[in-house]
PyMOL Python script that loads the backbone (N, CA, C, O; Angstrom):
from pymol import cmd

cmd.read_pdbstr("""\
ATOM      1  N   MET A   1      32.009 -26.272 -11.517  1.00  0.00           N
ATOM      2  CA  MET A   1      30.674 -25.900 -11.970  1.00  0.00           C
ATOM      3  C   MET A   1      29.779 -25.650 -10.754  1.00  0.00           C
ATOM      4  O   MET A   1      29.903 -26.327  -9.733  1.00  0.00           O
ATOM      5  N   VAL A   2      28.892 -24.688 -10.871  1.00  0.00           N
ATOM      6  CA  VAL A   2      28.004 -24.315  -9.775  1.00  0.00           C
ATOM      7  C   VAL A   2      26.823 -25.281  -9.697  1.00  0.00           C
ATOM      8  O   VAL A   2      26.190 -25.598 -10.705  1.00  0.00           O
ATOM      9  N   GLN A   3      26.544 -25.737  -8.485  1.00  0.00           N
ATOM     10  CA  GLN A   3      25.389 -26.612  -8.310  1.00  0.00           C
ATOM     11  C   GLN A   3      24.125 -25.767  -8.272  1.00  0.00           C
ATOM     12  O   GLN A   3      24.108 -24.685  -7.685  1.00  0.00           O
ATOM     13  N   ARG A   4      23.092 -26.258  -8.888  1.00  0.00           N
ATOM     14  CA  ARG A   4      21.824 -25.540  -8.888  1.00  0.00           C
ATOM     15  C   ARG A   4      20.909 -26.114  -7.824  1.00  0.00           C
ATOM     16  O   ARG A   4      20.975 -27.299  -7.497  1.00  0.00           O
ATOM     17  N   VAL A   5      20.043 -25.243  -7.283  1.00  0.00           N
ATOM     18  CA  VAL A   5      19.039 -25.692  -6.316  1.00  0.00           C
ATOM     19  C   VAL A   5      17.675 -25.240  -6.808  1.00  0.00           C
ATOM     20  O   VAL A   5      17.568 -24.292  -7.586  1.00  0.00           O
ATOM     21  N   THR A   6      16.636 -25.923  -6.351  1.00  0.00           N
ATOM     22  CA  THR A   6      15.276 -25.547  -6.723  1.00  0.00           C
ATOM     23  C   THR A   6      14.488 -25.199  -5.478  1.00  0.00           C
ATOM     24  O   THR A   6      14.779 -25.673  -4.380  1.00  0.00           O
ATOM     25  N   TYR A   7      13.477 -24.355  -5.672  1.00  0.00           N
ATOM     26  CA  TYR A   7      12.588 -24.010  -4.572  1.00  0.00           C
ATOM     27  C   TYR A   7      11.820 -25.263  -4.144  1.00  0.00           C
ATOM     28  O   TYR A   7      11.533 -26.133  -4.968  1.00  0.00           O
ATOM     29  N   ARG A   8      11.493 -25.349  -2.867  1.00  0.00           N
ATOM     30  CA  ARG A   8      10.777 -26.512  -2.371  1.00  0.00           C
ATOM     31  C   ARG A   8       9.295 -26.226  -2.162  1.00  0.00           C
ATOM     32  O   ARG A   8       8.497 -27.154  -2.028  1.00  0.00           O
ATOM     33  N   ARG A   9       8.929 -24.973  -2.133  1.00  0.00           N
ATOM     34  CA  ARG A   9       7.521 -24.611  -1.938  1.00  0.00           C
ATOM     35  C   ARG A   9       6.874 -24.268  -3.257  1.00  0.00           C
ATOM     36  O   ARG A   9       7.458 -24.470  -4.321  1.00  0.00           O
ATOM     37  N   ARG A  10       5.644 -23.738  -3.183  1.00  0.00           N
ATOM     38  CA  ARG A  10       4.844 -23.573  -4.393  1.00  0.00           C
ATOM     39  C   ARG A  10       5.362 -22.521  -5.379  1.00  0.00           C
ATOM     40  O   ARG A  10       5.642 -22.851  -6.532  1.00  0.00           O
ATOM     41  N   HIS A  11       5.495 -21.271  -4.951  1.00  0.00           N
ATOM     42  CA  HIS A  11       5.811 -20.264  -5.953  1.00  0.00           C
ATOM     43  C   HIS A  11       7.306 -20.021  -6.074  1.00  0.00           C
ATOM     44  O   HIS A  11       8.060 -20.193  -5.116  1.00  0.00           O
ATOM     45  N   SER A  12       7.717 -19.621  -7.263  1.00  0.00           N
ATOM     46  CA  SER A  12       9.139 -19.542  -7.584  1.00  0.00           C
ATOM     47  C   SER A  12       9.590 -18.115  -7.819  1.00  0.00           C
ATOM     48  O   SER A  12      10.513 -17.880  -8.599  1.00  0.00           O
ATOM     49  N   TYR A  13       8.949 -17.147  -7.152  1.00  0.00           N
ATOM     50  CA  TYR A  13       9.309 -15.747  -7.344  1.00  0.00           C
ATOM     51  C   TYR A  13      10.156 -15.269  -6.177  1.00  0.00           C
ATOM     52  O   TYR A  13      10.006 -15.751  -5.054  1.00  0.00           O
ATOM     53  N   ASN A  14      11.033 -14.335  -6.441  1.00  0.00           N
ATOM     54  CA  ASN A  14      11.950 -13.828  -5.423  1.00  0.00           C
ATOM     55  C   ASN A  14      11.263 -12.721  -4.619  1.00  0.00           C
ATOM     56  O   ASN A  14      11.587 -11.543  -4.770  1.00  0.00           O
ATOM     57  N   THR A  15      10.326 -13.105  -3.775  1.00  0.00           N
ATOM     58  CA  THR A  15       9.576 -12.139  -2.985  1.00  0.00           C
ATOM     59  C   THR A  15      10.107 -12.105  -1.558  1.00  0.00           C
ATOM     60  O   THR A  15      10.978 -12.896  -1.196  1.00  0.00           O
ATOM     61  N   ARG A  16       9.580 -11.188  -0.746  1.00  0.00           N
ATOM     62  CA  ARG A  16      10.017 -11.071   0.643  1.00  0.00           C
ATOM     63  C   ARG A  16       9.731 -12.340   1.434  1.00  0.00           C
ATOM     64  O   ARG A  16      10.496 -12.715   2.323  1.00  0.00           O
ATOM     65  N   SER A  17       8.627 -12.996   1.106  1.00  0.00           N
ATOM     66  CA  SER A  17       8.240 -14.183   1.870  1.00  0.00           C
ATOM     67  C   SER A  17       8.880 -15.454   1.328  1.00  0.00           C
ATOM     68  O   SER A  17       8.659 -16.532   1.880  1.00  0.00           O
ATOM     69  N   ASN A  18       9.660 -15.355   0.266  1.00  0.00           N
ATOM     70  CA  ASN A  18      10.217 -16.541  -0.367  1.00  0.00           C
ATOM     71  C   ASN A  18      11.742 -16.487  -0.426  1.00  0.00           C
ATOM     72  O   ASN A  18      12.337 -17.003  -1.372  1.00  0.00           O
ATOM     73  N   LYS A  19      12.383 -15.871   0.570  1.00  0.00           N
ATOM     74  CA  LYS A  19      13.841 -15.778   0.589  1.00  0.00           C
ATOM     75  C   LYS A  19      14.441 -17.113   1.008  1.00  0.00           C
ATOM     76  O   LYS A  19      13.911 -17.800   1.881  1.00  0.00           O
ATOM     77  N   VAL A  20      15.559 -17.469   0.370  1.00  0.00           N
ATOM     78  CA  VAL A  20      16.184 -18.755   0.649  1.00  0.00           C
ATOM     79  C   VAL A  20      17.675 -18.580   0.886  1.00  0.00           C
ATOM     80  O   VAL A  20      18.271 -17.578   0.490  1.00  0.00           O
ATOM     81  N   ALA A  21      18.263 -19.568   1.537  1.00  0.00           N
ATOM     82  CA  ALA A  21      19.711 -19.648   1.703  1.00  0.00           C
ATOM     83  C   ALA A  21      20.150 -21.029   1.243  1.00  0.00           C
ATOM     84  O   ALA A  21      19.494 -22.029   1.536  1.00  0.00           O
ATOM     85  N   LYS A  22      21.265 -21.078   0.521  1.00  0.00           N
ATOM     86  CA  LYS A  22      21.793 -22.362   0.073  1.00  0.00           C
ATOM     87  C   LYS A  22      22.699 -22.918   1.166  1.00  0.00           C
ATOM     88  O   LYS A  22      23.607 -22.234   1.639  1.00  0.00           O
ATOM     89  N   VAL A  23      22.445 -24.167   1.563  1.00  0.00           N
ATOM     90  CA  VAL A  23      23.157 -24.779   2.682  1.00  0.00           C
ATOM     91  C   VAL A  23      23.647 -26.158   2.268  1.00  0.00           C
ATOM     92  O   VAL A  23      22.936 -26.922   1.615  1.00  0.00           O
ATOM     93  N   LYS A  24      24.889 -26.462   2.667  1.00  0.00           N
ATOM     94  CA  LYS A  24      25.434 -27.802   2.428  1.00  0.00           C
ATOM     95  C   LYS A  24      25.036 -28.712   3.586  1.00  0.00           C
ATOM     96  O   LYS A  24      25.172 -28.336   4.750  1.00  0.00           O
ATOM     97  N   THR A  25      24.555 -29.885   3.273  1.00  0.00           N
ATOM     98  CA  THR A  25      24.178 -30.861   4.299  1.00  0.00           C
ATOM     99  C   THR A  25      25.388 -31.732   4.634  1.00  0.00           C
ATOM    100  O   THR A  25      26.373 -31.727   3.895  1.00  0.00           O
ATOM    101  N   PRO A  26      25.325 -32.477   5.737  1.00  0.00           N
ATOM    102  CA  PRO A  26      26.427 -33.404   6.053  1.00  0.00           C
ATOM    103  C   PRO A  26      26.652 -34.458   4.968  1.00  0.00           C
ATOM    104  O   PRO A  26      27.754 -34.988   4.832  1.00  0.00           O
ATOM    105  N   GLY A  27      25.617 -34.755   4.206  1.00  0.00           N
ATOM    106  CA  GLY A  27      25.754 -35.713   3.103  1.00  0.00           C
ATOM    107  C   GLY A  27      26.303 -35.068   1.853  1.00  0.00           C
ATOM    108  O   GLY A  27      26.282 -35.668   0.778  1.00  0.00           O
ATOM    109  N   ASN A  28      26.804 -33.823   1.988  1.00  0.00           N
ATOM    110  CA  ASN A  28      27.430 -33.076   0.891  1.00  0.00           C
ATOM    111  C   ASN A  28      26.450 -32.731  -0.235  1.00  0.00           C
ATOM    112  O   ASN A  28      26.827 -32.643  -1.403  1.00  0.00           O
ATOM    113  N   ARG A  29      25.181 -32.538   0.148  1.00  0.00           N
ATOM    114  CA  ARG A  29      24.190 -32.073  -0.835  1.00  0.00           C
ATOM    115  C   ARG A  29      23.958 -30.597  -0.618  1.00  0.00           C
ATOM    116  O   ARG A  29      24.086 -30.112   0.506  1.00  0.00           O
ATOM    117  N   LEU A  30      23.623 -29.874  -1.660  1.00  0.00           N
ATOM    118  CA  LEU A  30      23.279 -28.460  -1.562  1.00  0.00           C
ATOM    119  C   LEU A  30      21.755 -28.350  -1.558  1.00  0.00           C
ATOM    120  O   LEU A  30      21.098 -28.730  -2.527  1.00  0.00           O
ATOM    121  N   VAL A  31      21.200 -27.830  -0.470  1.00  0.00           N
ATOM    122  CA  VAL A  31      19.738 -27.712  -0.361  1.00  0.00           C
ATOM    123  C   VAL A  31      19.371 -26.266  -0.038  1.00  0.00           C
ATOM    124  O   VAL A  31      20.218 -25.431   0.279  1.00  0.00           O
ATOM    125  N   VAL A  32      18.079 -26.015  -0.133  1.00  0.00           N
ATOM    126  CA  VAL A  32      17.546 -24.673   0.120  1.00  0.00           C
ATOM    127  C   VAL A  32      16.907 -24.635   1.496  1.00  0.00           C
ATOM    128  O   VAL A  32      16.107 -25.508   1.832  1.00  0.00           O
ATOM    129  N   GLN A  33      17.253 -23.632   2.298  1.00  0.00           N
ATOM    130  CA  GLN A  33      16.576 -23.371   3.567  1.00  0.00           C
ATOM    131  C   GLN A  33      15.842 -22.049   3.435  1.00  0.00           C
ATOM    132  O   GLN A  33      16.406 -21.054   2.979  1.00  0.00           O
ATOM    133  N   TYR A  34      14.585 -22.048   3.837  1.00  0.00           N
ATOM    134  CA  TYR A  34      13.801 -20.820   3.759  1.00  0.00           C
ATOM    135  C   TYR A  34      14.099 -19.929   4.947  1.00  0.00           C
ATOM    136  O   TYR A  34      14.209 -20.406   6.077  1.00  0.00           O
ATOM    137  N   LEU A  35      14.231 -18.630   4.693  1.00  0.00           N
ATOM    138  CA  LEU A  35      14.510 -17.653   5.739  1.00  0.00           C
ATOM    139  C   LEU A  35      13.218 -16.962   6.137  1.00  0.00           C
ATOM    140  O   LEU A  35      12.336 -16.748   5.305  1.00  0.00           O
ATOM    141  N   GLY A  36      13.112 -16.618   7.402  1.00  0.00           N
ATOM    142  CA  GLY A  36      11.936 -15.889   7.860  1.00  0.00           C
ATOM    143  C   GLY A  36      12.047 -14.412   7.509  1.00  0.00           C
ATOM    144  O   GLY A  36      13.122 -13.924   7.159  1.00  0.00           O
ATOM    145  N   LYS A  37      10.947 -13.721   7.606  1.00  0.00           N
ATOM    146  CA  LYS A  37      10.954 -12.285   7.348  1.00  0.00           C
ATOM    147  C   LYS A  37      11.606 -11.554   8.512  1.00  0.00           C
ATOM    148  O   LYS A  37      11.540 -12.004   9.656  1.00  0.00           O
ATOM    149  N   HIS A  38      12.232 -10.432   8.213  1.00  0.00           N
ATOM    150  CA  HIS A  38      12.765  -9.562   9.261  1.00  0.00           C
ATOM    151  C   HIS A  38      11.673  -8.559   9.594  1.00  0.00           C
ATOM    152  O   HIS A  38      11.324  -7.713   8.771  1.00  0.00           O
ATOM    153  N   PHE A  39      11.136  -8.658  10.802  1.00  0.00           N
ATOM    154  CA  PHE A  39      10.032  -7.791  11.175  1.00  0.00           C
ATOM    155  C   PHE A  39      10.551  -6.462  11.676  1.00  0.00           C
ATOM    156  O   PHE A  39      11.608  -6.380  12.300  1.00  0.00           O
ATOM    157  N   GLN A  40       9.786  -5.422  11.390  1.00  0.00           N
ATOM    158  CA  GLN A  40      10.130  -4.105  11.894  1.00  0.00           C
ATOM    159  C   GLN A  40       9.551  -3.930  13.294  1.00  0.00           C
ATOM    160  O   GLN A  40       8.852  -4.799  13.814  1.00  0.00           O
ATOM    161  N   ARG A  41       9.864  -2.787  13.880  1.00  0.00           N
ATOM    162  CA  ARG A  41       9.383  -2.488  15.226  1.00  0.00           C
ATOM    163  C   ARG A  41       7.866  -2.438  15.234  1.00  0.00           C
ATOM    164  O   ARG A  41       7.259  -1.928  14.292  1.00  0.00           O
ATOM    165  N   LEU A  42       7.237  -2.967  16.296  1.00  0.00           N
ATOM    166  CA  LEU A  42       5.782  -2.941  16.401  1.00  0.00           C
ATOM    167  C   LEU A  42       5.318  -1.528  16.726  1.00  0.00           C
ATOM    168  O   LEU A  42       5.811  -0.904  17.665  1.00  0.00           O
ATOM    169  N   LEU A  43       4.372  -1.031  15.946  1.00  0.00           N
ATOM    170  CA  LEU A  43       3.829   0.313  16.140  1.00  0.00           C
ATOM    171  C   LEU A  43       2.350   0.215  16.436  1.00  0.00           C
ATOM    172  O   LEU A  43       1.681  -0.730  16.016  1.00  0.00           O
ATOM    173  N   SER A  44       1.842   1.201  17.167  1.00  0.00           N
ATOM    174  CA  SER A  44       0.411   1.236  17.426  1.00  0.00           C
ATOM    175  C   SER A  44      -0.315   1.667  16.155  1.00  0.00           C
ATOM    176  O   SER A  44       0.306   2.171  15.219  1.00  0.00           O
ATOM    177  N   ARG A  45      -1.600   1.473  16.128  1.00  0.00           N
ATOM    178  CA  ARG A  45      -2.383   1.754  14.928  1.00  0.00           C
ATOM    179  C   ARG A  45      -2.352   3.230  14.561  1.00  0.00           C
ATOM    180  O   ARG A  45      -2.327   3.574  13.380  1.00  0.00           O
ATOM    181  N   THR A  46      -2.354   4.108  15.565  1.00  0.00           N
ATOM    182  CA  THR A  46      -2.359   5.548  15.280  1.00  0.00           C
ATOM    183  C   THR A  46      -1.050   6.003  14.663  1.00  0.00           C
ATOM    184  O   THR A  46      -1.033   6.959  13.888  1.00  0.00           O
ATOM    185  N   LYS A  47       0.039   5.337  14.991  1.00  0.00           N
ATOM    186  CA  LYS A  47       1.325   5.734  14.425  1.00  0.00           C
ATOM    187  C   LYS A  47       1.531   5.212  13.007  1.00  0.00           C
ATOM    188  O   LYS A  47       2.412   5.688  12.291  1.00  0.00           O
ATOM    189  N   LYS A  48       0.723   4.240  12.601  1.00  0.00           N
ATOM    190  CA  LYS A  48       0.831   3.705  11.251  1.00  0.00           C
ATOM    191  C   LYS A  48       0.042   4.540  10.248  1.00  0.00           C
ATOM    192  O   LYS A  48       0.196   4.369   9.039  1.00  0.00           O
ATOM    193  N   ARG A  49      -0.786   5.427  10.738  1.00  0.00           N
ATOM    194  CA  ARG A  49      -1.654   6.191   9.855  1.00  0.00           C
ATOM    195  C   ARG A  49      -1.232   7.638   9.778  1.00  0.00           C
ATOM    196  O   ARG A  49      -0.584   8.159  10.686  1.00  0.00           O
ATOM    197  N   VAL A  50      -1.602   8.283   8.690  1.00  0.00           N
ATOM    198  CA  VAL A  50      -1.308   9.691   8.512  1.00  0.00           C
ATOM    199  C   VAL A  50      -2.378  10.488   9.236  1.00  0.00           C
ATOM    200  O   VAL A  50      -3.553  10.123   9.203  1.00  0.00           O
ATOM    201  N   SER A  51      -1.983  11.570   9.889  1.00  0.00           N
ATOM    202  CA  SER A  51      -2.933  12.334  10.703  1.00  0.00           C
ATOM    203  C   SER A  51      -3.670  13.359   9.848  1.00  0.00           C
ATOM    204  O   SER A  51      -3.447  14.561   9.986  1.00  0.00           O
ATOM    205  N   ARG A  52      -4.529  12.895   8.987  1.00  0.00           N
ATOM    206  CA  ARG A  52      -5.417  13.755   8.204  1.00  0.00           C
ATOM    207  C   ARG A  52      -6.683  12.959   7.908  1.00  0.00           C
ATOM    208  O   ARG A  52      -6.761  11.766   8.200  1.00  0.00           O
ATOM    209  N   ALA A  53      -7.654  13.620   7.336  1.00  0.00           N
ATOM    210  CA  ALA A  53      -8.902  12.945   6.983  1.00  0.00           C
ATOM    211  C   ALA A  53      -8.607  11.833   5.974  1.00  0.00           C
ATOM    212  O   ALA A  53      -7.792  12.020   5.070  1.00  0.00           O
ATOM    213  N   TYR A  54      -9.253  10.695   6.118  1.00  0.00           N
ATOM    214  CA  TYR A  54      -9.038   9.516   5.273  1.00  0.00           C
ATOM    215  C   TYR A  54      -7.570   9.080   5.313  1.00  0.00           C
ATOM    216  O   TYR A  54      -7.011   8.694   4.287  1.00  0.00           O
ATOM    217  N   GLY A  55      -6.947   9.141   6.486  1.00  0.00           N
ATOM    218  CA  GLY A  55      -5.508   8.926   6.641  1.00  0.00           C
ATOM    219  C   GLY A  55      -4.990   7.630   6.071  1.00  0.00           C
ATOM    220  O   GLY A  55      -4.100   7.669   5.220  1.00  0.00           O
ATOM    221  N   GLY A  56      -5.485   6.499   6.482  1.00  0.00           N
ATOM    222  CA  GLY A  56      -4.953   5.238   5.997  1.00  0.00           C
ATOM    223  C   GLY A  56      -5.660   4.717   4.771  1.00  0.00           C
ATOM    224  O   GLY A  56      -5.364   3.615   4.308  1.00  0.00           O
ATOM    225  N   VAL A  57      -6.602   5.497   4.226  1.00  0.00           N
ATOM    226  CA  VAL A  57      -7.430   5.004   3.128  1.00  0.00           C
ATOM    227  C   VAL A  57      -7.065   5.650   1.799  1.00  0.00           C
ATOM    228  O   VAL A  57      -6.848   4.953   0.807  1.00  0.00           O
ATOM    229  N   LEU A  58      -6.996   6.992   1.773  1.00  0.00           N
ATOM    230  CA  LEU A  58      -6.716   7.716   0.533  1.00  0.00           C
ATOM    231  C   LEU A  58      -5.368   8.420   0.608  1.00  0.00           C
ATOM    232  O   LEU A  58      -4.898   8.777   1.688  1.00  0.00           O
ATOM    233  N   CYS A  59      -4.755   8.614  -0.552  1.00  0.00           N
ATOM    234  CA  CYS A  59      -3.499   9.364  -0.596  1.00  0.00           C
ATOM    235  C   CYS A  59      -3.819  10.862  -0.500  1.00  0.00           C
ATOM    236  O   CYS A  59      -4.976  11.266  -0.607  1.00  0.00           O
ATOM    237  N   GLY A  60      -2.796  11.662  -0.300  1.00  0.00           N
ATOM    238  CA  GLY A  60      -2.984  13.097  -0.125  1.00  0.00           C
ATOM    239  C   GLY A  60      -3.622  13.764  -1.322  1.00  0.00           C
ATOM    240  O   GLY A  60      -4.464  14.649  -1.172  1.00  0.00           O
ATOM    241  N   CYS A  61      -3.222  13.341  -2.519  1.00  0.00           N
ATOM    242  CA  CYS A  61      -3.783  13.940  -3.739  1.00  0.00           C
ATOM    243  C   CYS A  61      -5.275  13.645  -3.860  1.00  0.00           C
ATOM    244  O   CYS A  61      -6.049  14.510  -4.270  1.00  0.00           O
ATOM    245  N   CYS A  62      -5.676  12.439  -3.509  1.00  0.00           N
ATOM    246  CA  CYS A  62      -7.094  12.059  -3.594  1.00  0.00           C
ATOM    247  C   CYS A  62      -7.921  12.857  -2.592  1.00  0.00           C
ATOM    248  O   CYS A  62      -9.037  13.277  -2.899  1.00  0.00           O
ATOM    249  N   VAL A  63      -7.372  13.067  -1.390  1.00  0.00           N
ATOM    250  CA  VAL A  63      -8.081  13.861  -0.384  1.00  0.00           C
ATOM    251  C   VAL A  63      -8.231  15.293  -0.872  1.00  0.00           C
ATOM    252  O   VAL A  63      -9.297  15.894  -0.733  1.00  0.00           O
ATOM    253  N   ARG A  64      -7.150  15.845  -1.451  1.00  0.00           N
ATOM    254  CA  ARG A  64      -7.199  17.210  -1.974  1.00  0.00           C
ATOM    255  C   ARG A  64      -8.254  17.335  -3.067  1.00  0.00           C
ATOM    256  O   ARG A  64      -9.017  18.300  -3.093  1.00  0.00           O
ATOM    257  N   ASP A  65      -8.296  16.349  -3.974  1.00  0.00           N
ATOM    258  CA  ASP A  65      -9.291  16.377  -5.053  1.00  0.00           C
ATOM    259  C   ASP A  65     -10.710  16.310  -4.497  1.00  0.00           C
ATOM    260  O   ASP A  65     -11.609  16.995  -4.986  1.00  0.00           O
ATOM    261  N   ARG A  66     -10.904  15.485  -3.476  1.00  0.00           N
ATOM    262  CA  ARG A  66     -12.229  15.331  -2.888  1.00  0.00           C
ATOM    263  C   ARG A  66     -12.695  16.629  -2.230  1.00  0.00           C
ATOM    264  O   ARG A  66     -13.851  17.029  -2.372  1.00  0.00           O
ATOM    265  N   ILE A  67     -11.778  17.284  -1.504  1.00  0.00           N
ATOM    266  CA  ILE A  67     -12.107  18.558  -0.849  1.00  0.00           C
ATOM    267  C   ILE A  67     -12.403  19.613  -1.891  1.00  0.00           C
ATOM    268  O   ILE A  67     -13.365  20.368  -1.748  1.00  0.00           O
ATOM    269  N   LEU A  68     -11.593  19.682  -2.941  1.00  0.00           N
ATOM    270  CA  LEU A  68     -11.791  20.667  -4.003  1.00  0.00           C
ATOM    271  C   LEU A  68     -13.116  20.438  -4.714  1.00  0.00           C
ATOM    272  O   LEU A  68     -13.833  21.390  -5.022  1.00  0.00           O
ATOM    273  N   ARG A  69     -13.445  19.166  -4.978  1.00  0.00           N
ATOM    274  CA  ARG A  69     -14.705  18.859  -5.651  1.00  0.00           C
ATOM    275  C   ARG A  69     -15.894  19.287  -4.798  1.00  0.00           C
ATOM    276  O   ARG A  69     -16.857  19.856  -5.312  1.00  0.00           O
ATOM    277  N   ALA A  70     -15.829  19.014  -3.486  1.00  0.00           N
ATOM    278  CA  ALA A  70     -16.917  19.404  -2.593  1.00  0.00           C
ATOM    279  C   ALA A  70     -17.060  20.930  -2.543  1.00  0.00           C
ATOM    280  O   ALA A  70     -18.174  21.454  -2.545  1.00  0.00           O
ATOM    281  N   PHE A  71     -15.926  21.634  -2.500  1.00  0.00           N
ATOM    282  CA  PHE A  71     -15.954  23.095  -2.470  1.00  0.00           C
ATOM    283  C   PHE A  71     -16.573  23.656  -3.747  1.00  0.00           C
ATOM    284  O   PHE A  71     -17.429  24.540  -3.691  1.00  0.00           O
ATOM    285  N   LEU A  72     -16.144  23.147  -4.885  1.00  0.00           N
ATOM    286  CA  LEU A  72     -16.675  23.642  -6.160  1.00  0.00           C
ATOM    287  C   LEU A  72     -18.155  23.325  -6.310  1.00  0.00           C
ATOM    288  O   LEU A  72     -18.903  24.113  -6.889  1.00  0.00           O
ATOM    289  N   TYR A  73     -18.579  22.189  -5.799  1.00  0.00           N
ATOM    290  CA  TYR A  73     -19.993  21.823  -5.864  1.00  0.00           C
ATOM    291  C   TYR A  73     -20.827  22.795  -5.036  1.00  0.00           C
ATOM    292  O   TYR A  73     -21.899  23.216  -5.469  1.00  0.00           O
ATOM    293  N   GLU A  74     -20.341  23.155  -3.847  1.00  0.00           N
ATOM    294  CA  GLU A  74     -21.054  24.135  -3.015  1.00  0.00           C
ATOM    295  C   GLU A  74     -21.124  25.490  -3.699  1.00  0.00           C
ATOM    296  O   GLU A  74     -22.164  26.148  -3.669  1.00  0.00           O
ATOM    297  N   GLU A  75     -20.024  25.912  -4.317  1.00  0.00           N
ATOM    298  CA  GLU A  75     -20.015  27.183  -5.055  1.00  0.00           C
ATOM    299  C   GLU A  75     -21.025  27.135  -6.200  1.00  0.00           C
ATOM    300  O   GLU A  75     -21.726  28.115  -6.451  1.00  0.00           O
ATOM    301  N   PHE A  76     -21.099  26.009  -6.887  1.00  0.00           N
ATOM    302  CA  PHE A  76     -22.043  25.853  -7.985  1.00  0.00           C
ATOM    303  C   PHE A  76     -23.477  25.996  -7.489  1.00  0.00           C
ATOM    304  O   PHE A  76     -24.299  26.645  -8.136  1.00  0.00           O
ATOM    305  N   LYS A  77     -23.780  25.383  -6.330  1.00  0.00           N
ATOM    306  CA  LYS A  77     -25.140  25.477  -5.783  1.00  0.00           C
ATOM    307  C   LYS A  77     -25.483  26.915  -5.409  1.00  0.00           C
ATOM    308  O   LYS A  77     -26.602  27.369  -5.647  1.00  0.00           O
ATOM    309  N   ILE A  78     -24.525  27.635  -4.824  1.00  0.00           N
ATOM    310  CA  ILE A  78     -24.765  29.031  -4.445  1.00  0.00           C
ATOM    311  C   ILE A  78     -25.028  29.875  -5.679  1.00  0.00           C
ATOM    312  O   ILE A  78     -25.967  30.671  -5.691  1.00  0.00           O
ATOM    313  N   ASN A  79     -24.222  29.718  -6.713  1.00  0.00           N
ATOM    314  CA  ASN A  79     -24.419  30.479  -7.956  1.00  0.00           C
ATOM    315  C   ASN A  79     -25.750  30.149  -8.601  1.00  0.00           C
ATOM    316  O   ASN A  79     -26.397  31.030  -9.167  1.00  0.00           O
ATOM    317  N   LYS A  80     -26.165  28.910  -8.526  1.00  0.00           N
ATOM    318  CA  LYS A  80     -27.444  28.513  -9.105  1.00  0.00           C
ATOM    319  C   LYS A  80     -28.593  29.197  -8.380  1.00  0.00           C
ATOM    320  O   LYS A  80     -29.543  29.669  -9.005  1.00  0.00           O
ATOM    321  N   ARG A  81     -28.496  29.247  -7.022  1.00  0.00           N
ATOM    322  CA  ARG A  81     -29.532  29.940  -6.242  1.00  0.00           C
ATOM    323  C   ARG A  81     -29.602  31.409  -6.607  1.00  0.00           C
ATOM    324  O   ARG A  81     -30.692  31.964  -6.744  1.00  0.00           O
ATOM    325  N   LEU A  82     -28.442  32.049  -6.766  1.00  0.00           N
ATOM    326  CA  LEU A  82     -28.417  33.465  -7.112  1.00  0.00           C
ATOM    327  C   LEU A  82     -29.032  33.712  -8.479  1.00  0.00           C
ATOM    328  O   LEU A  82     -29.769  34.682  -8.661  1.00  0.00           O
ATOM    329  N   LYS A  83     -28.737  32.842  -9.445  1.00  0.00           N
ATOM    330  CA  LYS A  83     -29.319  32.991 -10.789  1.00  0.00           C
ATOM    331  C   LYS A  83     -30.833  32.826 -10.754  1.00  0.00           C
ATOM    332  O   LYS A  83     -31.557  33.540 -11.449  1.00  0.00           O
ATOM    333  N   ASP A  84     -31.312  31.877  -9.938  1.00  0.00           N
ATOM    334  CA  ASP A  84     -32.755  31.658  -9.810  1.00  0.00           C
ATOM    335  C   ASP A  84     -33.438  32.889  -9.217  1.00  0.00           C
ATOM    336  O   ASP A  84     -34.521  33.271  -9.660  1.00  0.00           O
ATOM    337  N   ARG A  85     -32.816  33.504  -8.226  1.00  0.00           N
ATOM    338  CA  ARG A  85     -33.406  34.710  -7.601  1.00  0.00           C
ATOM    339  C   ARG A  85     -33.450  35.859  -8.603  1.00  0.00           C
ATOM    340  O   ARG A  85     -34.436  36.594  -8.648  1.00  0.00           O
ATOM    341  N   LYS A  86     -32.401  36.030  -9.408  1.00  0.00           N
ATOM    342  CA  LYS A  86     -32.362  37.114 -10.395  1.00  0.00           C
ATOM    343  C   LYS A  86     -33.410  36.894 -11.472  1.00  0.00           C
ATOM    344  O   LYS A  86     -34.043  37.851 -11.918  1.00  0.00           O
ATOM    345  N   SER A  87     -33.607  35.653 -11.898  1.00  0.00           N
ATOM    346  CA  SER A  87     -34.571  35.379 -12.956  1.00  0.00           C
ATOM    347  C   SER A  87     -36.006  35.538 -12.473  1.00  0.00           C
ATOM    348  O   SER A  87     -36.885  35.821 -13.287  1.00  0.00           O
ATOM    349  N   LYS A  88     -36.280  35.365 -11.174  1.00  0.00           N
ATOM    350  CA  LYS A  88     -37.641  35.514 -10.646  1.00  0.00           C
ATOM    351  C   LYS A  88     -38.022  36.995 -10.495  1.00  0.00           C
ATOM    352  O   LYS A  88     -39.203  37.338 -10.558  1.00  0.00           O
ATOM    353  N   LYS A  89     -37.040  37.863 -10.299  1.00  0.00           N
ATOM    354  CA  LYS A  89     -37.336  39.294 -10.108  1.00  0.00           C
ATOM    355  C   LYS A  89     -37.690  40.008 -11.356  1.00  0.00           C
ATOM    356  O   LYS A  89     -37.958  41.209 -11.325  1.00  0.00           O
TER     357      LYS A  89
END
""", "prot")
cmd.dss("prot")
cmd.show_as("cartoon", "prot")
cmd.util.cbc("prot")
cmd.orient("prot")
């Protein structure tokens, strides 16, 4: 029969920070040892970000929507000015 082990820390979810290994002790008990995270290569801040406006803040679709909205708003203002000039004449 398989021996069961329990987590020794607070949360019981299988997350990156909560990885465990089952280890036999010299007293023939099965215990849990927590494993550290495997870190990736250290990168500078500029390499972690995308080289566009709002790079680390907004996704590409959100940036596109924002640019399109600003463009359409400017077009709307221009058309409004033209209509006002035509109505005054």
